[in-house]
C-alpha beads as a LAMMPS data file, in Angstrom:
LAMMPS data file: protein, C-alpha beads

385 atoms
384 bonds

1 atom types
1 bond types

-500.0 500.0 xlo xhi
-500.0 500.0 ylo yhi
-500.0 500.0 zlo zhi

Masses

1 110.0

Atoms # bond

1 1 1 17.741 21.423 -22.002
2 1 1 17.648 18.653 -19.795
3 1 1 14.455 16.411 -20.508
4 1 1 11.437 17.069 -18.190
5 1 1 8.828 14.202 -16.247
6 1 1 5.984 14.974 -14.150
7 1 1 4.662 12.544 -11.058
8 1 1 1.429 13.048 -10.411
9 1 1 -1.173 11.711 -7.629
10 1 1 -4.187 13.740 -5.699
11 1 1 -2.109 13.195 -2.355
12 1 1 1.141 13.326 -1.332
13 1 1 1.288 10.052 0.510
14 1 1 1.145 7.895 -2.664
15 1 1 3.634 9.741 -4.393
16 1 1 6.023 9.504 -0.768
17 1 1 4.959 6.028 -0.460
18 1 1 5.207 4.275 -3.629
19 1 1 7.505 6.766 -5.653
20 1 1 10.895 7.214 -4.307
21 1 1 12.978 4.892 -6.305
22 1 1 10.590 6.022 -9.111
23 1 1 11.697 9.407 -8.873
24 1 1 15.511 8.366 -8.699
25 1 1 15.424 5.783 -11.240
26 1 1 13.805 8.910 -14.105
27 1 1 16.761 11.223 -12.337
28 1 1 19.506 8.459 -13.319
29 1 1 17.794 8.319 -16.828
30 1 1 18.737 11.999 -17.439
31 1 1 15.325 13.309 -16.376
32 1 1 14.649 16.527 -15.174
33 1 1 11.193 15.138 -12.442
34 1 1 8.654 17.502 -10.936
35 1 1 5.894 16.499 -9.072
36 1 1 2.323 17.484 -8.713
37 1 1 0.504 16.584 -5.889
38 1 1 -1.666 17.993 -2.747
39 1 1 0.960 18.819 -0.208
40 1 1 -1.227 20.884 2.063
41 1 1 -3.909 18.036 2.487
42 1 1 -1.301 15.378 2.006
43 1 1 -3.297 11.863 2.733
44 1 1 -2.165 8.699 4.555
45 1 1 0.541 10.011 6.772
46 1 1 1.527 11.905 9.624
47 1 1 2.719 15.615 9.590
48 1 1 6.161 15.185 10.222
49 1 1 6.699 12.432 7.379
50 1 1 4.794 14.849 4.724
51 1 1 7.708 17.691 6.391
52 1 1 10.626 15.164 5.529
53 1 1 9.366 14.375 2.031
54 1 1 8.982 17.403 1.016
55 1 1 12.018 18.356 2.369
56 1 1 13.664 15.090 0.740
57 1 1 12.777 16.700 -3.031
58 1 1 14.387 19.600 -2.181
59 1 1 17.182 17.700 -0.940
60 1 1 17.010 15.415 -4.288
61 1 1 16.230 18.531 -7.134
62 1 1 12.745 17.482 -7.241
63 1 1 10.537 20.292 -8.177
64 1 1 7.219 20.178 -6.635
65 1 1 4.135 21.922 -7.627
66 1 1 0.873 22.032 -4.998
67 1 1 -2.351 21.494 -6.990
68 1 1 -5.435 21.794 -4.364
69 1 1 -6.844 18.047 -5.697
70 1 1 -9.811 17.300 -2.751
71 1 1 -10.381 14.164 -1.505
72 1 1 -12.119 10.641 -2.881
73 1 1 -13.170 11.962 -6.554
74 1 1 -13.552 15.935 -5.446
75 1 1 -16.108 18.202 -6.193
76 1 1 -16.721 19.649 -9.973
77 1 1 -15.606 22.966 -8.049
78 1 1 -12.957 21.556 -7.450
79 1 1 -11.836 19.836 -10.185
80 1 1 -12.206 22.605 -12.399
81 1 1 -9.258 24.618 -10.255
82 1 1 -6.908 21.709 -10.547
83 1 1 -7.532 21.348 -14.141
84 1 1 -6.077 24.889 -13.740
85 1 1 -3.871 24.634 -11.655
86 1 1 -2.286 21.430 -13.335
87 1 1 -2.509 23.087 -17.525
88 1 1 -0.620 25.905 -16.235
89 1 1 2.173 23.618 -14.864
90 1 1 2.019 22.586 -18.540
91 1 1 2.326 25.340 -20.166
92 1 1 5.616 26.137 -18.455
93 1 1 7.073 23.222 -19.124
94 1 1 7.291 20.851 -21.939
95 1 1 7.577 17.245 -20.286
96 1 1 8.449 14.065 -22.057
97 1 1 5.761 11.976 -20.831
98 1 1 4.076 12.136 -17.171
99 1 1 3.941 9.166 -14.643
100 1 1 0.051 9.137 -13.002
101 1 1 -1.071 7.684 -10.114
102 1 1 -4.689 7.743 -7.826
103 1 1 -8.216 7.763 -9.082
104 1 1 -8.481 10.962 -9.200
105 1 1 -4.772 12.524 -9.872
106 1 1 -5.201 9.966 -12.726
107 1 1 -8.177 10.904 -14.232
108 1 1 -7.130 14.550 -14.417
109 1 1 -3.802 14.049 -15.160
110 1 1 -4.478 12.324 -18.428
111 1 1 -7.209 14.520 -19.363
112 1 1 -5.071 17.306 -19.285
113 1 1 -2.397 15.456 -21.070
114 1 1 -4.228 14.593 -23.808
115 1 1 -4.809 18.554 -24.083
116 1 1 -1.029 19.151 -24.079
117 1 1 -0.489 15.701 -26.667
118 1 1 2.102 14.503 -23.645
119 1 1 2.004 10.659 -23.542
120 1 1 0.961 8.835 -20.103
121 1 1 1.807 6.376 -18.066
122 1 1 -0.922 5.572 -15.330
123 1 1 0.136 3.342 -12.424
124 1 1 -3.336 1.154 -11.129
125 1 1 -2.068 0.688 -7.080
126 1 1 -5.378 -1.797 -7.408
127 1 1 -8.834 -1.062 -9.528
128 1 1 -11.942 -0.069 -7.873
129 1 1 -13.505 -2.411 -9.182
130 1 1 -12.412 -6.517 -8.000
131 1 1 -13.917 -9.704 -7.337
132 1 1 -15.782 -10.131 -4.005
133 1 1 -15.861 -6.362 -4.266
134 1 1 -19.303 -3.641 -3.890
135 1 1 -21.326 -3.346 -6.888
136 1 1 -20.583 0.419 -6.850
137 1 1 -16.973 0.226 -7.891
138 1 1 -18.287 -1.574 -10.828
139 1 1 -20.890 0.427 -11.696
140 1 1 -18.882 3.747 -11.138
141 1 1 -15.010 3.330 -11.366
142 1 1 -15.089 0.194 -13.940
143 1 1 -16.547 2.784 -16.677
144 1 1 -14.116 5.513 -15.918
145 1 1 -11.582 3.037 -16.127
146 1 1 -12.690 2.312 -19.494
147 1 1 -13.155 5.278 -21.263
148 1 1 -9.487 6.864 -19.825
149 1 1 -7.959 3.773 -21.127
150 1 1 -7.850 4.865 -24.078
151 1 1 -5.885 7.903 -23.696
152 1 1 -3.258 6.076 -22.017
153 1 1 0.075 4.450 -23.457
154 1 1 0.992 2.499 -20.573
155 1 1 -1.264 1.146 -18.228
156 1 1 0.692 -0.466 -15.240
157 1 1 -1.273 -3.171 -12.521
158 1 1 0.450 -4.436 -9.609
159 1 1 -1.431 -7.956 -8.967
160 1 1 -2.755 -10.718 -10.805
161 1 1 -6.178 -9.760 -11.322
162 1 1 -6.172 -6.822 -11.969
163 1 1 -3.534 -7.572 -14.721
164 1 1 -5.782 -10.031 -16.473
165 1 1 -8.607 -7.780 -15.990
166 1 1 -7.034 -4.663 -17.456
167 1 1 -5.642 -7.465 -20.871
168 1 1 -9.371 -8.278 -21.295
169 1 1 -11.008 -5.592 -21.320
170 1 1 -8.995 -2.127 -20.916
171 1 1 -7.806 -0.055 -23.890
172 1 1 -3.564 1.559 -23.213
173 1 1 -1.514 0.921 -25.911
174 1 1 0.960 -0.759 -23.528
175 1 1 -0.423 -3.513 -20.244
176 1 1 2.036 -4.445 -18.470
177 1 1 2.499 -6.291 -14.322
178 1 1 5.288 -5.454 -11.863
179 1 1 5.354 -6.912 -8.235
180 1 1 3.907 -3.862 -6.288
181 1 1 6.384 -1.477 -5.621
182 1 1 8.724 -4.296 -4.104
183 1 1 10.400 -4.776 -1.089
184 1 1 14.048 -5.783 -0.127
185 1 1 13.517 -9.218 0.321
186 1 1 17.175 -9.711 -0.199
187 1 1 17.714 -7.197 3.253
188 1 1 15.237 -9.120 5.350
189 1 1 16.683 -12.460 4.925
190 1 1 20.294 -11.658 5.771
191 1 1 19.018 -10.386 8.985
192 1 1 20.425 -12.858 11.978
193 1 1 18.172 -15.052 14.390
194 1 1 20.621 -13.085 17.121
195 1 1 19.430 -9.994 15.363
196 1 1 15.417 -10.699 15.146
197 1 1 16.079 -12.125 18.691
198 1 1 16.872 -8.605 20.261
199 1 1 14.067 -7.009 18.231
200 1 1 11.525 -8.914 19.854
201 1 1 13.011 -8.583 23.095
202 1 1 13.579 -4.351 22.573
203 1 1 9.495 -3.783 21.498
204 1 1 8.404 -6.323 24.046
205 1 1 9.981 -4.409 26.343
206 1 1 8.957 -1.433 25.361
207 1 1 5.151 -2.014 24.587
208 1 1 5.313 -3.732 28.165
209 1 1 4.791 -7.221 27.089
210 1 1 5.809 -9.994 28.320
211 1 1 8.086 -12.548 26.026
212 1 1 5.893 -15.570 26.360
213 1 1 2.589 -13.806 25.151
214 1 1 1.057 -14.306 21.595
215 1 1 1.536 -11.082 19.382
216 1 1 -0.842 -10.124 16.471
217 1 1 0.085 -7.418 14.520
218 1 1 -1.707 -5.584 12.393
219 1 1 -0.722 -2.764 9.813
220 1 1 -2.508 0.056 8.039
221 1 1 -4.057 3.090 8.558
222 1 1 -7.294 2.742 10.694
223 1 1 -9.847 2.714 8.463
224 1 1 -13.157 1.032 7.535
225 1 1 -10.995 -0.904 4.135
226 1 1 -8.439 -2.748 6.200
227 1 1 -11.003 -3.669 8.489
228 1 1 -8.992 -4.594 11.501
229 1 1 -11.967 -4.612 13.616
230 1 1 -12.748 -8.745 12.061
231 1 1 -9.626 -9.116 14.154
232 1 1 -11.271 -7.822 16.994
233 1 1 -14.556 -9.584 16.547
234 1 1 -12.315 -13.000 16.116
235 1 1 -10.909 -12.249 19.277
236 1 1 -13.712 -12.093 21.330
237 1 1 -14.947 -14.756 20.074
238 1 1 -11.846 -16.718 21.577
239 1 1 -12.146 -17.962 25.530
240 1 1 -11.143 -16.098 28.213
241 1 1 -8.333 -18.020 29.207
242 1 1 -6.773 -18.031 25.457
243 1 1 -7.619 -13.990 25.152
244 1 1 -5.380 -13.315 28.526
245 1 1 -2.229 -14.336 26.259
246 1 1 -2.910 -12.502 23.449
247 1 1 -1.985 -9.077 22.671
248 1 1 -3.074 -7.023 19.462
249 1 1 -0.831 -4.477 17.864
250 1 1 -2.231 -2.057 15.290
251 1 1 0.685 0.603 13.913
252 1 1 -0.836 3.460 11.455
253 1 1 -3.265 6.234 12.006
254 1 1 -6.663 6.887 10.697
255 1 1 -10.126 7.700 12.056
256 1 1 -11.949 4.284 13.118
257 1 1 -9.342 4.552 16.343
258 1 1 -11.781 5.341 18.627
259 1 1 -14.477 3.172 17.355
260 1 1 -11.524 -0.135 17.732
261 1 1 -10.858 1.171 21.049
262 1 1 -14.411 1.476 22.174
263 1 1 -14.851 -2.261 20.459
264 1 1 -12.177 -3.655 23.170
265 1 1 -13.397 -2.279 25.843
266 1 1 -16.730 -4.157 25.129
267 1 1 -15.049 -6.996 26.021
268 1 1 -12.467 -6.136 28.125
269 1 1 -9.114 -6.456 25.965
270 1 1 -8.570 -2.727 26.338
271 1 1 -5.314 -3.565 28.120
272 1 1 -4.325 -5.707 25.584
273 1 1 -4.642 -3.674 22.290
274 1 1 -1.861 -1.506 21.310
275 1 1 -2.575 1.529 18.706
276 1 1 0.983 2.082 17.828
277 1 1 0.210 5.061 15.757
278 1 1 2.595 5.708 12.873
279 1 1 5.591 3.815 13.091
280 1 1 9.224 3.638 10.931
281 1 1 10.394 0.676 13.025
282 1 1 7.727 -2.636 11.322
283 1 1 10.972 -4.755 10.510
284 1 1 11.635 -4.615 13.928
285 1 1 7.797 -4.537 15.484
286 1 1 7.063 -7.800 12.716
287 1 1 10.091 -9.458 14.366
288 1 1 8.234 -8.867 18.323
289 1 1 5.186 -10.870 17.098
290 1 1 4.245 -13.756 16.278
291 1 1 1.896 -13.321 13.452
292 1 1 0.601 -10.916 11.087
293 1 1 -3.157 -10.689 10.405
294 1 1 -4.220 -8.670 7.153
295 1 1 -8.156 -8.424 7.361
296 1 1 -8.302 -5.603 4.805
297 1 1 -11.640 -5.772 2.171
298 1 1 -9.184 -4.368 -0.990
299 1 1 -5.730 -4.035 -1.418
300 1 1 -3.478 -3.396 -5.165
301 1 1 -0.676 -5.354 -3.514
302 1 1 -1.197 -5.210 0.229
303 1 1 2.811 -4.269 1.209
304 1 1 2.301 -4.506 4.653
305 1 1 1.675 -7.944 4.320
306 1 1 4.841 -8.434 1.679
307 1 1 7.040 -6.837 3.913
308 1 1 5.220 -9.543 7.396
309 1 1 5.785 -12.650 5.453
310 1 1 9.177 -11.629 4.319
311 1 1 10.871 -11.134 7.192
312 1 1 9.181 -14.340 8.229
313 1 1 5.830 -14.039 9.746
314 1 1 3.110 -16.168 9.493
315 1 1 0.231 -14.066 7.519
316 1 1 -3.263 -14.978 7.766
317 1 1 -4.851 -12.517 4.856
318 1 1 -8.144 -11.890 3.543
319 1 1 -9.022 -13.893 0.772
320 1 1 -8.625 -11.177 -2.027
321 1 1 -6.392 -9.406 -4.631
322 1 1 -3.644 -8.253 -3.878
323 1 1 -3.155 -10.387 -0.677
324 1 1 -3.722 -13.304 -1.939
325 1 1 -1.094 -12.750 -4.639
326 1 1 1.925 -13.851 -1.580
327 1 1 0.141 -16.448 0.387
328 1 1 0.419 -20.248 -0.273
329 1 1 -2.162 -21.721 1.852
330 1 1 -0.716 -23.505 5.201
331 1 1 3.722 -22.948 4.034
332 1 1 3.813 -18.990 4.421
333 1 1 0.428 -18.291 5.636
334 1 1 -3.487 -18.690 5.559
335 1 1 -6.722 -17.195 3.996
336 1 1 -9.906 -15.986 5.054
337 1 1 -12.927 -14.416 3.863
338 1 1 -12.573 -10.412 5.501
339 1 1 -16.193 -11.132 6.349
340 1 1 -15.805 -14.093 8.227
341 1 1 -14.404 -13.382 12.010
342 1 1 -15.038 -16.887 12.718
343 1 1 -12.678 -18.422 10.368
344 1 1 -10.216 -16.006 11.625
345 1 1 -11.301 -16.824 14.878
346 1 1 -10.392 -20.612 14.317
347 1 1 -7.095 -19.875 12.528
348 1 1 -5.757 -18.024 15.415
349 1 1 -6.997 -20.720 17.610
350 1 1 -5.161 -23.487 15.671
351 1 1 -1.572 -21.476 15.728
352 1 1 -1.984 -20.681 19.844
353 1 1 -1.361 -24.694 19.971
354 1 1 1.486 -24.960 17.577
355 1 1 4.401 -24.275 16.376
356 1 1 4.465 -21.310 13.892
357 1 1 7.047 -22.353 11.382
358 1 1 9.320 -19.021 10.304
359 1 1 11.950 -19.262 7.252
360 1 1 12.408 -18.097 3.510
361 1 1 10.290 -18.960 0.479
362 1 1 12.265 -18.792 -2.921
363 1 1 8.636 -17.008 -4.682
364 1 1 8.820 -14.329 -2.630
365 1 1 12.228 -13.195 -4.305
366 1 1 9.886 -12.108 -7.110
367 1 1 8.720 -9.250 -5.246
368 1 1 12.449 -7.707 -4.249
369 1 1 12.337 -4.147 -5.221
370 1 1 15.349 -4.735 -7.571
371 1 1 13.300 -7.280 -10.031
372 1 1 10.060 -4.494 -10.302
373 1 1 12.758 -1.766 -10.301
374 1 1 14.387 -3.248 -13.617
375 1 1 10.583 -3.637 -14.587
376 1 1 10.550 0.006 -14.226
377 1 1 13.667 0.888 -16.166
378 1 1 12.237 -0.862 -19.327
379 1 1 8.775 0.652 -18.857
380 1 1 10.798 4.401 -18.974
381 1 1 13.049 3.865 -21.419
382 1 1 9.971 2.321 -23.771
383 1 1 8.376 5.864 -23.086
384 1 1 11.157 7.599 -23.602
385 1 1 11.418 6.078 -27.905

Bonds

1 1 1 2
2 1 2 3
3 1 3 4
4 1 4 5
5 1 5 6
6 1 6 7
7 1 7 8
8 1 8 9
9 1 9 10
10 1 10 11
11 1 11 12
12 1 12 13
13 1 13 14
14 1 14 15
15 1 15 16
16 1 16 17
17 1 17 18
18 1 18 19
19 1 19 20
20 1 20 21
21 1 21 22
22 1 22 23
23 1 23 24
24 1 24 25
25 1 25 26
26 1 26 27
27 1 27 28
28 1 28 29
29 1 29 30
30 1 30 31
31 1 31 32
32 1 32 33
33 1 33 34
34 1 34 35
35 1 35 36
36 1 36 37
37 1 37 38
38 1 38 39
39 1 39 40
40 1 40 41
41 1 41 42
42 1 42 43
43 1 43 44
44 1 44 45
45 1 45 46
46 1 46 47
47 1 47 48
48 1 48 49
49 1 49 50
50 1 50 51
51 1 51 52
52 1 52 53
53 1 53 54
54 1 54 55
55 1 55 56
56 1 56 57
57 1 57 58
58 1 58 59
59 1 59 60
60 1 60 61
61 1 61 62
62 1 62 63
63 1 63 64
64 1 64 65
65 1 65 66
66 1 66 67
67 1 67 68
68 1 68 69
69 1 69 70
70 1 70 71
71 1 71 72
72 1 72 73
73 1 73 74
74 1 74 75
75 1 75 76
76 1 76 77
77 1 77 78
78 1 78 79
79 1 79 80
80 1 80 81
81 1 81 82
82 1 82 83
83 1 83 84
84 1 84 85
85 1 85 86
86 1 86 87
87 1 87 88
88 1 88 89
89 1 89 90
90 1 90 91
91 1 91 92
92 1 92 93
93 1 93 94
94 1 94 95
95 1 95 96
96 1 96 97
97 1 97 98
98 1 98 99
99 1 99 100
100 1 100 101
101 1 101 102
102 1 102 103
103 1 103 104
104 1 104 105
105 1 105 106
106 1 106 107
107 1 107 108
108 1 108 109
109 1 109 110
110 1 110 111
111 1 111 112
112 1 112 113
113 1 113 114
114 1 114 115
115 1 115 116
116 1 116 117
117 1 117 118
118 1 118 119
119 1 119 120
120 1 120 121
121 1 121 122
122 1 122 123
123 1 123 124
124 1 124 125
125 1 125 126
126 1 126 127
127 1 127 128
128 1 128 129
129 1 129 130
130 1 130 131
131 1 131 132
132 1 132 133
133 1 133 134
134 1 134 135
135 1 135 136
136 1 136 137
137 1 137 138
138 1 138 139
139 1 139 140
140 1 140 141
141 1 141 142
142 1 142 143
143 1 143 144
144 1 144 145
145 1 145 146
146 1 146 147
147 1 147 148
148 1 148 149
149 1 149 150
150 1 150 151
151 1 151 152
152 1 152 153
153 1 153 154
154 1 154 155
155 1 155 156
156 1 156 157
157 1 157 158
158 1 158 159
159 1 159 160
160 1 160 161
161 1 161 162
162 1 162 163
163 1 163 164
164 1 164 165
165 1 165 166
166 1 166 167
167 1 167 168
168 1 168 169
169 1 169 170
170 1 170 171
171 1 171 172
172 1 172 173
173 1 173 174
174 1 174 175
175 1 175 176
176 1 176 177
177 1 177 178
178 1 178 179
179 1 179 180
180 1 180 181
181 1 181 182
182 1 182 183
183 1 183 184
184 1 184 185
185 1 185 186
186 1 186 187
187 1 187 188
188 1 188 189
189 1 189 190
190 1 190 191
191 1 191 192
192 1 192 193
193 1 193 194
194 1 194 195
195 1 195 196
196 1 196 197
197 1 197 198
198 1 198 199
199 1 199 200
200 1 200 201
201 1 201 202
202 1 202 203
203 1 203 204
204 1 204 205
205 1 205 206
206 1 206 207
207 1 207 208
208 1 208 209
209 1 209 210
210 1 210 211
211 1 211 212
212 1 212 213
213 1 213 214
214 1 214 215
215 1 215 216
216 1 216 217
217 1 217 218
218 1 218 219
219 1 219 220
220 1 220 221
221 1 221 222
222 1 222 223
223 1 223 224
224 1 224 225
225 1 225 226
226 1 226 227
227 1 227 228
228 1 228 229
229 1 229 230
230 1 230 231
231 1 231 232
232 1 232 233
233 1 233 234
234 1 234 235
235 1 235 236
236 1 236 237
237 1 237 238
238 1 238 239
239 1 239 240
240 1 240 241
241 1 241 242
242 1 242 243
243 1 243 244
244 1 244 245
245 1 245 246
246 1 246 247
247 1 247 248
248 1 248 249
249 1 249 250
250 1 250 251
251 1 251 252
252 1 252 253
253 1 253 254
254 1 254 255
255 1 255 256
256 1 256 257
257 1 257 258
258 1 258 259
259 1 259 260
260 1 260 261
261 1 261 262
262 1 262 263
263 1 263 264
264 1 264 265
265 1 265 266
266 1 266 267
267 1 267 268
268 1 268 269
269 1 269 270
270 1 270 271
271 1 271 272
272 1 272 273
273 1 273 274
274 1 274 275
275 1 275 276
276 1 276 277
277 1 277 278
278 1 278 279
279 1 279 280
280 1 280 281
281 1 281 282
282 1 282 283
283 1 283 284
284 1 284 285
285 1 285 286
286 1 286 287
287 1 287 288
288 1 288 289
289 1 289 290
290 1 290 291
291 1 291 292
292 1 292 293
293 1 293 294
294 1 294 295
295 1 295 296
296 1 296 297
297 1 297 298
298 1 298 299
299 1 299 300
300 1 300 301
301 1 301 302
302 1 302 303
303 1 303 304
304 1 304 305
305 1 305 306
306 1 306 307
307 1 307 308
308 1 308 309
309 1 309 310
310 1 310 311
311 1 311 312
312 1 312 313
313 1 313 314
314 1 314 315
315 1 315 316
316 1 316 317
317 1 317 318
318 1 318 319
319 1 319 320
320 1 320 321
321 1 321 322
322 1 322 323
323 1 323 324
324 1 324 325
325 1 325 326
326 1 326 327
327 1 327 328
328 1 328 329
329 1 329 330
330 1 330 331
331 1 331 332
332 1 332 333
333 1 333 334
334 1 334 335
335 1 335 336
336 1 336 337
337 1 337 338
338 1 338 339
339 1 339 340
340 1 340 341
341 1 341 342
342 1 342 343
343 1 343 344
344 1 344 345
345 1 345 346
346 1 346 347
347 1 347 348
348 1 348 349
349 1 349 350
350 1 350 351
351 1 351 352
352 1 352 353
353 1 353 354
354 1 354 355
355 1 355 356
356 1 356 357
357 1 357 358
358 1 358 359
359 1 359 360
360 1 360 361
361 1 361 362
362 1 362 363
363 1 363 364
364 1 364 365
365 1 365 366
366 1 366 367
367 1 367 368
368 1 368 369
369 1 369 370
370 1 370 371
371 1 371 372
372 1 372 373
373 1 373 374
374 1 374 375
375 1 375 376
376 1 376 377
377 1 377 378
378 1 378 379
379 1 379 380
380 1 380 381
381 1 381 382
382 1 382 383
383 1 383 384
384 1 384 385
């Protein structure tokens, strides 16, 4: 009988976006992989992407279990229902260990795993308490993470700040750091200047953007946390002459799209704001852009910004953990406070007047997905011993 392992997250997008390779690693190590998540209320991805994910699981012999996890931290009634569903899954399967993600999924998953005496790995995709973060995160999430660290066998952190905090305050048996989910640095660095120029021309033609326009790109769900409005606040402070040559692209879906659009209307920037929705050609859009802006209040290790800088795009990023991990100021980008639109305005105005450097920075190679996968193999083998 094959060994079994359970991959668990509250929403399917957490598995789809961050765990394809982990699933394949586990299968290559001889495990039968099960996934427990909510595939009905599936989180921040499109319906088509959710259907593709379910098909991918079927095609790759992943056994999927629907668990009706609620949004955020859920209700008492909803969480009791989810626990009952998880208990049924655990009764029917003898798991060697489980790998949990997301605050709600990790807490309920570890509770049930403790009952069944199953070892756990928990990947913290950015603690909800951090330097410069709201006090509510420290008051609510810190005690929860501290308590549940006592029943965690391996705690995986994905940025320097969280790793240092976990080493000092958390009580998991094994605390490790990986560099996010990894990106394909090797592949990005093989893209030729000709291919980049072709992508730039094609995307700009598709979006009806002049070739000599200055294009700013942000990628991420349209939400308060991603803070896209700050970019528009900065652009509003530029002169009308400067704004005329700028286009702002935002790739992502979410609830703040109308708010962002209305704000752009307030200073006659609607024609130069392009809300692209979900896109699968982010690298091509990176190549079509002049600068990437990542104004998020909170990230674990912001993959969108990492992809952009690996693609050679200059990045302006919020000075928050998970973004500042891969920005060396005045080399591959600059940092700003995510509440300071005037600092961002000045950075954009300066870049309008300069030739922006685009080159390969060797320090980014540590974020290559192959290096991340090697560490994940070691972690999974450690759990097997």
